[in-house]
C-alpha positions as a printed Julia matrix, in Angstrom:
342×3 Matrix{Float64}:
 -31.4   39.57  38.59
 -34.03  41.52  36.37
 -36.67  44.05  37.38
 -39.52  41.6   37.08
 -37.63  39.41  39.74
 -38.73  41.74  42.59
 -41.38  40.27  44.61
 -43.7   42.95  45.71
 -45.19  40.86  48.4
 -41.95  39.89  49.98
 -40.61  43.54  49.84
 -44.21  44.78  51.27
 -44.0   42.46  54.17
 -40.15  43.48  54.86
 -41.55  47.19  54.96
 -44.51  46.23  57.21
 -42.35  44.76  59.43
 -39.82  47.69  59.54
 -42.21  50.31  60.05
 -44.81  48.52  62.2
 -47.83  49.01  59.94
 -49.56  47.47  57.02
 -49.95  48.93  53.72
 -50.21  47.83  49.95
 -47.11  47.96  48.08
 -46.74  48.54  44.16
 -43.17  48.07  42.47
 -42.61  49.22  38.86
 -39.3   49.25  37.03
 -37.91  52.54  36.07
 -35.04  53.53  33.9
 -31.77  52.72  35.68
 -28.4   54.3   35.88
 -25.04  52.53  35.48
 -24.36  49.9   38.15
 -27.86  50.44  39.63
 -31.6   49.62  39.05
 -34.4   51.94  40.07
 -37.94  51.04  40.81
 -40.95  53.17  41.43
 -42.34  52.1   44.75
 -45.91  53.11  46.14
 -46.79  52.21  49.6
 -50.1   53.63  50.87
 -50.02  57.4   50.03
 -46.3   57.65  49.38
 -44.28  57.64  46.2
 -40.66  56.38  46.65
 -37.91  55.28  44.51
 -35.82  51.95  45.4
 -32.38  51.92  44.34
 -30.94  48.51  44.05
 -27.39  47.27  43.32
 -26.67  45.05  40.46
 -26.47  41.35  41.65
 -22.89  40.24  42.74
 -22.0   38.28  39.43
 -22.14  41.84  37.59
 -18.57  42.45  39.44
 -19.97  45.54  41.18
 -19.75  45.53  45.02
 -23.24  45.27  46.4
 -22.34  47.18  49.49
 -21.71  50.6   47.42
 -25.39  51.29  47.52
 -25.22  51.2   51.36
 -22.24  53.54  51.17
 -24.4   55.87  48.89
 -27.17  55.61  51.35
 -25.04  56.72  54.37
 -23.61  59.7   52.41
 -27.13  60.92  51.51
 -28.45  60.26  54.89
 -25.51  62.38  56.47
 -26.17  65.48  54.32
 -30.0   65.5   54.63
 -30.0   68.46  56.81
 -27.52  70.32  54.87
 -28.46  72.99  52.18
 -27.98  70.65  49.33
 -30.55  69.26  46.72
 -30.78  65.68  47.46
 -33.82  63.32  47.93
 -34.92  62.37  51.48
 -33.69  58.89  52.46
 -36.29  56.59  53.91
 -34.72  53.23  54.65
 -31.6   50.84  53.54
 -31.52  47.06  53.52
 -28.27  44.77  53.21
 -30.46  41.45  53.21
 -30.24  40.14  49.72
 -33.4   38.02  50.46
 -35.85  40.88  50.18
 -35.28  42.07  46.58
 -32.2   39.99  45.49
 -29.5   42.48  46.35
 -28.7   45.5   48.82
 -31.06  48.35  48.27
 -32.14  51.65  49.81
 -35.43  53.69  49.27
 -35.79  57.42  49.04
 -38.41  59.9   48.14
 -39.67  60.37  44.74
 -38.56  63.77  43.34
 -40.86  65.22  40.68
 -38.24  66.63  38.15
 -37.1   66.62  34.41
 -33.55  65.1   33.37
 -31.63  66.44  30.52
 -29.96  63.68  28.44
 -29.7   63.56  24.7
 -32.11  66.54  24.43
 -33.95  69.1   26.59
 -37.29  68.82  27.94
 -39.56  70.33  25.32
 -40.47  73.03  28.04
 -36.74  74.06  28.22
 -36.08  73.53  24.45
 -38.88  76.08  23.49
 -37.43  79.07  25.48
 -33.77  79.42  24.29
 -33.33  82.54  26.74
 -33.41  80.05  29.71
 -30.69  77.93  28.45
 -28.0   79.98  30.1
 -29.87  79.74  33.3
 -29.89  75.8   32.99
 -26.16  75.74  33.1
 -25.54  78.44  35.58
 -28.24  76.75  37.9
 -26.26  73.48  37.62
 -23.17  75.37  39.02
 -25.29  76.73  41.87
 -26.13  73.28  42.88
 -22.51  72.17  42.56
 -21.16  74.94  44.65
 -23.62  74.18  47.47
 -22.39  70.43  47.55
 -18.71  71.71  47.81
 -19.38  74.06  50.66
 -20.83  71.11  53.04
 -19.14  70.77  56.34
 -18.23  67.1   55.64
 -16.28  66.69  58.78
 -19.31  67.98  60.93
 -21.51  65.78  58.96
 -19.33  62.69  59.97
 -18.36  61.82  56.49
 -14.9   61.18  57.6
 -16.03  57.96  59.15
 -16.8   56.52  55.58
 -12.95  56.38  54.81
 -13.86  57.85  51.33
 -11.18  60.46  51.31
  -9.71  60.64  47.78
  -6.12  60.04  46.88
  -3.92  63.23  46.15
  -3.6   64.47  42.7
  -0.36  62.92  42.21
  -1.7   59.58  43.26
  -4.51  59.78  41.01
  -2.21  60.48  37.92
  -0.19  57.34  39.0
  -3.11  55.53  39.41
  -5.13  56.35  36.11
  -1.69  55.96  34.16
  -1.52  52.47  35.57
  -5.06  51.78  34.56
  -4.41  52.8   30.96
  -1.3   50.78  30.83
  -3.26  47.84  31.9
  -5.91  48.38  29.19
  -3.55  49.66  26.55
  -4.42  48.14  23.16
  -2.68  50.63  20.89
  -0.05  53.17  20.76
  -1.11  56.72  21.98
   1.99  58.68  22.68
  -0.15  61.8   23.51
  -1.54  60.09  26.69
   1.76  59.61  27.8
   2.79  63.34  27.08
  -0.32  64.57  29.1
   0.65  62.29  31.96
   4.22  63.81  32.4
   2.66  67.2   31.86
   0.15  66.89  34.59
   2.82  65.48  36.91
   5.03  68.35  36.18
   2.56  71.18  36.7
   0.59  69.76  39.71
  -1.6   72.5   41.21
  -1.55  73.68  44.93
  -4.8   71.9   45.23
  -7.88  72.9   47.04
  -9.12  72.5   50.48
 -10.97  68.98  50.53
 -14.55  68.93  49.92
 -17.41  66.7   49.4
 -17.39  65.82  45.81
 -20.14  64.18  43.75
 -17.78  62.44  41.53
 -19.79  62.13  38.24
 -21.48  65.59  38.07
 -23.1   66.35  35.01
 -26.61  67.37  33.66
 -28.0   63.77  33.37
 -27.4   63.31  37.0
 -29.58  66.36  37.69
 -33.42  66.7   37.75
 -34.77  70.23  36.92
 -38.11  71.93  38.01
 -41.13  71.09  35.59
 -41.79  74.72  35.27
 -39.75  77.81  34.34
 -37.45  79.4   35.48
 -35.08  76.35  35.39
 -34.25  74.98  38.77
 -32.15  72.12  39.98
 -34.61  70.29  42.32
 -32.24  67.24  43.03
 -28.92  65.77  42.33
 -28.98  62.14  41.87
 -26.63  59.14  41.58
 -24.17  59.71  44.44
 -22.38  56.38  44.26
 -19.09  57.96  43.12
 -19.15  60.55  45.9
 -16.04  61.11  48.08
 -13.91  63.67  49.81
 -11.7   65.24  47.34
 -10.51  68.27  45.3
 -13.9   70.28  44.28
 -11.96  71.5   41.03
 -11.83  68.11  39.86
 -15.5   67.85  40.21
 -16.22  71.24  38.52
 -13.77  70.38  35.5
 -15.47  66.78  35.09
 -18.86  68.54  34.88
 -17.76  70.98  32.15
 -16.31  68.22  30.17
 -19.97  67.28  29.32
 -21.55  70.72  28.75
 -23.05  71.36  25.46
 -20.82  72.83  22.81
 -20.05  72.62  19.1
 -18.06  69.76  18.16
 -18.32  67.98  21.66
 -19.44  64.36  21.21
 -20.05  64.21  25.04
 -22.54  67.15  25.06
 -25.88  66.61  26.83
 -28.58  68.35  25.2
 -26.22  68.75  22.33
 -26.69  71.82  20.02
 -27.85  71.17  16.43
 -29.94  68.0   17.49
 -33.67  68.17  17.93
 -34.59  69.96  21.34
 -31.01  70.75  21.92
 -29.37  73.87  23.56
 -29.23  77.02  21.59
 -25.5   77.58  21.37
 -25.86  81.47  21.11
 -27.7   81.43  24.39
 -25.06  79.33  26.39
 -22.53  81.0   28.73
 -18.83  80.92  27.98
 -16.44  78.69  29.82
 -15.01  81.72  31.53
 -18.26  83.11  32.75
 -19.09  79.52  34.25
 -15.89  79.36  35.94
 -16.31  82.99  37.42
 -19.68  82.16  38.54
 -18.23  79.27  40.64
 -15.61  81.32  41.85
 -17.97  83.92  42.84
 -20.09  81.24  44.76
 -17.34  79.51  46.48
 -14.67  82.22  46.9
 -12.06  79.64  45.39
  -9.01  80.36  43.54
  -9.41  79.06  40.03
  -6.11  80.61  38.73
  -4.99  76.88  38.04
  -8.35  75.57  36.63
  -6.64  74.72  33.35
  -4.8   71.99  34.92
  -8.24  70.33  36.13
  -9.72  70.66  32.65
  -6.73  68.86  31.24
  -6.97  66.1   34.0
 -10.63  65.49  33.62
 -10.34  64.89  29.82
  -7.26  62.87  30.39
  -9.16  60.77  33.13
 -12.15  60.35  31.05
 -10.05  59.27  28.07
  -8.63  56.58  30.19
 -12.05  55.23  31.17
 -13.34  55.32  27.67
  -9.99  53.42  26.18
 -10.58  50.82  28.61
 -13.9   50.13  27.32
 -12.84  50.46  23.8
  -9.93  47.76  24.64
 -12.7   45.45  25.98
 -14.47  45.68  22.73
 -11.3   44.79  20.72
 -10.61  41.96  22.85
 -14.15  40.58  22.4
 -15.0   41.0   25.99
 -17.8   43.62  25.4
 -20.8   43.33  23.22
 -21.88  46.78  23.86
 -21.93  48.53  20.43
 -21.29  51.79  21.88
 -17.92  50.78  23.12
 -16.83  50.82  19.55
 -16.98  54.38  19.22
 -15.16  55.2   22.61
 -11.92  54.77  21.05
 -12.37  57.82  18.81
 -13.91  59.89  21.63
 -10.92  59.07  23.81
  -8.41  60.51  20.97
 -10.26  63.5   20.77
 -10.36  64.11  24.6
  -6.59  63.57  24.52
  -6.29  66.01  21.54
  -8.38  68.71  23.63
  -6.26  67.95  26.76
  -3.0   68.46  24.81
  -4.23  71.83  23.26
  -5.4   73.06  26.75
  -1.99  72.13  28.24
  -0.11  73.98  25.26
  -2.04  77.06  26.17
  -1.57  77.12  30.1
């Protein structure tokens, strides 16, 4: 199913029936994200975004997009920065797969580089990072039980269970000997933290899943792509987000310093400042946060190694996957260094 396959007339007819009125409908493909496709949708005077699950043959469960809609719908009235939901549909006859529609949010993403507005003012770079932590803290303080999210059955496994699961995943994809992976697995199991009170977590919180204001000062206007959201340990969410923060020598940096329109390294907050900022906002005990930093890098290395293994087996034609092996090694090296200092 490709973006050109959406039939505007068929979608428009479904919307007319759903809302009990008639309005012209225009659809235009947008840049997608991972397992989903996005379309700019204009109907009457409204600007919306249609988020569609990939076709079943991709191996991605089509119902996940409906789960994401339910999560977003449940937190609409909470003090979190999410787009307003409009409607969802599980009938593949309408646009080829399950989908939901949300309001269009005007904002600027941070991917390989900063928007020119932000790149031109390095003094604002510290605020970009701390503002992302502000938005994350808001998510973690949602009363998810009161919002009814317990009904979704999306409570994450314990940290101990996650270690076992990801270690098993790595073993199933193992294509080379990486003794450091097993060493870190053992360290994680022996140094399990007390854990935090379960919270709503985004699951893939990082700069390229945020939209920032199109004027200064920088402000997160929306947190996007909630397909990995769950109820889990909020510090795992925090540590995952910090794995992608801009820093020297980090190949996963978003808006990487040293690149055109990248962050100014001298204007970025230190890791300790970011952690302290989160702790002040959430009143959390972060005395064991190093464990989560180790876990985040170890988990990400597992995911990247799986893609690298597919490349070696000839199961992936994505050229980017050929570089994932080296990044996985770097992440494991970083994790081992952090563990040795804990």
